[in-house]
N, C-alpha and C positions, 0 to 999 in steps of 0.2 A: 650324619649331624653335624653343622658348620663348623670348622674349622680355621683359625685362625692362622697366617703366614705372620714367623718370629719377623720385625723390623726394627732395624737399630735407632736405636733412640736419638741419634744424632747422627744421622746418614750426608757429610756435606753433597752430593747432588744433591739431598733437594732441601739442602739451607734457603735457597731463596724461592723456593718456592711455596710456599705455604698452601694449603688445599682447606675447601669445605668438604664432609662424606656425606654424601644424594641417595638416599634409600632408592633405590631402580628394581624393582619388579621384588622379588623374597625381603622379607623384612630383614634376612638377616645381611642381606647382599646391598653393601651400598661402592658408592664410586667417590672417588678420588678429581677433582677438580678445583683446580687452581685457575684461578680469571685476575689477570693484569691489565689495571685501568676500571674507570667507571665503561657501564653497557650503555646506558641512559638509549638516544637512540642512534648511534654510531656504528655500520655494520664492524662485527666480531672475525676475528681470524680465530676460524678454532683446529686447534693442531694435535694432529692423531700419529700417534708413534706406531712401531712394527711390533712384529706380532708378540716377540716374549720382552719388548722392552716399555721404558713407562716416560711418562715425560720430562725428566731429567735430559732426553735429547734436543730440547724443546730447548732449553735454556739460554743457551746464547743467542741462537735464534730470537726470540722474541729483544731480547739487547739490540742487539747491533736493528733488526727489523724498530723496532717503538723508538730507535734513533734517526733511523731513513723516513718515517712516514710523519718523525714529528710528533708523535703521541696520537694520531689522527686515530687511532683504532685501537680497539682492544682486542688484547688475545685473550686465548679461551682453549689450556692442558685438559684430557683428560687422558685418566691411564683404566682401559679395558678393562673390568673384570680378572682377575686373576694375574693381577701388572703391578709393581709399583705397591702406592698407599690403596688400592682398589682390593676389599677384598676374592674371596675364592666363587667360583657360583658354585653352589650345592652340588649340583651333576656334573660332571666330565664329560656327558656326550652335549651340555648345553653350552659345550662353547665352540663359536660360530661365527662365523663374518654378517651371517644376518642379524645373531643372536646382539651382535656387539651395534651393529646398525642402529638398530633396536632402541637401545640403549640409548645412544648419541640421542636419539629424537626425544626420550627421555628428557634427557637431559637440557636442552632444548629449551625442551616446554619446564624444567621447574627453575631457567633463569631466564625464561619471559622474553627466549630470541627467537625471531617468525623469520630471520633469514640472514645467513651468516658466509663468508666464503671460507673454505675449508681445503687445509693443507693433509694428504696424506700418504704417510712414504713407510712402502713396506707393502705389509699388509693391513697397515691404516689407509693404506690407498684403496685397499680390494674394499674393506669395509666405506671407505668414500663412496664406490660404485654402488655396493648393496644400498646403501643409503638413498642414493642417486633413485633409484626403482621404486622407494619405498616410498621417495616423500621429495619430489626433486625441488617442489617448490621452496624447500628447506637451505636449499642449495644456491645462491649467486655468481658464486666463482670456485674454480677447483685449479686445485693444483696437486699432481703424480708426482712423485716420486719415486723410483726404482718400484712402481706401484703400474702394473694392466691385467691385461685380461687374461695373460698368459701364465703360468708360476712355473718355475723352470725348478726339478727335483733334485739338481746340484744345491741349490742352495738349503731346501730343506734337510736332507742327508747331511749337509755340512754340520746347520745345527745343530742336530740329533748327536752328530758323533764329538764335537766338539763339548756339549752338556754332559754324557758321558764321561771326554775324557776331564773333565772339571770337577767331577764329583767324587775322586778319591783324593781331590789334592788337600793338603793342610797347611798353616801356618805361613806366614806371609811372605818367607823369606824363597820360599818355594813356586811360593803363588806368584808374585808378583811375578818376574821373567817370563814364566809359561801363558801368561795372560799375554805381554808385549808379543812373543812369539803367534800366539795365536792369530792378531789381529795386525804386525805388522806389514805383510802384504798388500795388506788393502790400502794400508797407507802409507803409501816409503817414503820418507823423510822426514816423517812425525817425531819428534821428540819422546821418549819415554816416559814422561809426565802425560804426555795426549793418551798415548794408549792406551794406562795404567786410567785412567779416568773416564773413556770409553767404555773399557772392562767392566770398570766396578760403576756403573753407571745401571747395574743389571744386577750385582751379585757385590755380598759385604763379608767380611769377616766376623765369625760369632767369636767371642771372651774365649773360648776352647781351640782359636786358632782356622776352625774352618769356616769353609767359605758358603754362605745360606744363597738360593738366586731367591729377588725379591720378584718370583712368577710363580705361580704358579706348577709345579713338577707335572701335574698330568698335558700342560699344554707339550711340554717333546715327548711322553708318551705319545702322544694322537699322530706324528709324524711315525711311530716306528713303522705303518706297509710301504712306507715309500720307500721307491730305492731307484739308482743315477740313470737307470735305462727310461727309468717311466715315462710313457709321452700321456702331460691332464692335461681332461677336456678344455678349451677354451670358451673362455666367458664372455666372447663380444655383446652381448647381448644387454650388458650391466655395462659394458663402456659404451655404448651407443644413448644409455638411459644417461648421464651427462653432458645430450645434445643440447640442454634448452639453458645450458650457460657459461661463459667463456671458462677457457682450460688450457692449462698450460704443462706439458710435459715436460716433467726432468729426470736425467740419470744420471748417475756418477759412473764414471770413465770404467773402473774396476769392478760394479756388483755381479753379482752372481743371480741376482734379484728377478732379473727382467733383462731377457735377451738380446740384444742391441735388431734385430729383426723384428722383435716386439713391438721393439720403441719405434723404428719406422715406418711399422706398419699403423703405430697408432697416430702419428703424424701425419700421414696417407690418406686414413678414413675419418681425421678432422682439417684441414687443411687449416681452416683460423685458428686453432690450436697455435699457442707458442710452444715452442722448442728449447732445450737450455742443457749441454751437458757439461759437466763437473769434471775435471781433472781430476788425474792421479787420488782418486779417494772410490773407496769402497763403501760398500753399506755396513754402519748406517750414513749415510751423509754428516760430514761435520757441522757443518751452517756455525762453521765461525769464526769467514771473516766476510768482510764488509763485497767482495767479489763475487762470492757464492750466495748470499743471501740479499743482496739490491735487485739479482732480478725480479725473486716475486713481489718483491717491495714496490717494483713501479707498476708489475701485477693486477695487485693489492688496489694502487692508488689508479691505476686506470678503468679496473671493474667499481670503483667506488663513486671515479667519478663518472660512470654511461650512466649508473644507479643514480644518480643523481641528476642528472641530466634527464633522465625518466619521467 
């Protein structure tokens, strides 16, 4: 039986991101969608977040991106099932990038969007590649950020162990210092307020002082089989599915999700793709500065310009 996840009534990271819930698949399964700006006939930018993360990671990106693009493009943010304000999947075994890609296609159909530019971060980029394999005509352009056809098991193991450590923590006095320590190495020099805000996009503290995840706990259980020395099968055929549209490949300097050699090989295979490295950050990218958002905005403008010329 479908069991909803508890959600805080007023979660600060969601304050500027109102959503509508769209039923996708089973009647009990709904997905949260935020649309910023009128769709009309303009090319929308669809943002897909990481494995256990949600649309809160894109809040500043949307604000800065809209400024850089002078509101010429609407933004669509989607929480995959089991994340953020979307409902859990009824069956744990149904969580997969292929199913999430099919869900995104249904969301686009519900919004009457027949073509969009997609930005996928981490797992969101893997969903984007699966989407390209299923419906390439939907993609006007792609941005892969810390995402590629080869997953790094270190990132999966780290995520699993981090969530285990967090599960027993109670009280904000103990919680906040622990959250800061866990992410500090990925964002050297960032103030404590930034580190805390980043961590609390995926969790909240309930009235009893317990840390609650803003994602289905089954997602972490699915990571149990992975070990640090695993060699995961490369999915270059999915990366190649993006070949029909312009591509930008981005990597944060300190990420464990996308190895540098994989990033370089992606650019070698797609010599027409643009490449960019975000310095002194890990995953997820903060995307809270004009310097890091501008390259994506320029790419969006370039793709939109080519679409108009055609």
